[in-house]
Steps between C-alpha positions, in 0.01 A plus 500: 500500500274718283184349355413524132209740467451590141607210282427149605703214365354258257547195731516452876646203685299567807131614521573696818757706310231597240257597777761709674589675168135599463409599853835526678671800642434728790188665373303283256362248758388790722334675200322179396396433858336844534316451166356160602173638646438720191627792289657801662587846389867584478511717808305251713739227391803715585359570849454125557846397382709676769843624404468473122592816304270647237756419228554135602125440533447629143781278369367190681143563386612556139693172505204305638268654239743402223505140629116494495471464875341831558263718311525880502179701468503875438187703557505854374267736675538811706778311668688231304512172694719199428391166648688174509354160539592135456416343162356145493859384435619708805229351717648160429791611726265540803554149622871554490466821710259326731755221559775751574276685750389180670860397544590835659198493732592149605873552556568870578528444880747213444731752339446762779306729276172686531240553231355845473226416246189706450268370230 
């Protein structure tokens, strides 16, 4: 099943469905998790989100910026830098991400899985 990413419906029957439309998918939760501590430059973010391609990271970031979850800051200097960070609205998702992380920490062994997490 593919998630809706660009256009959200006018009405949802389940609040979880709305949340998953906003932050669901393979990459968005990982991007948001990495931006929780603070803004990161594009290349630093790409290094932290292992396995994501340059193109897909750009697409996901643009979508999150359009939704008002992230802010994009461009600094022109000798070297142009692009930084992404959570907006106030985006920070409201931190408790959701914290709950997902707590669940994984609590139950990963039960599922026979290891966590390779480096903050």
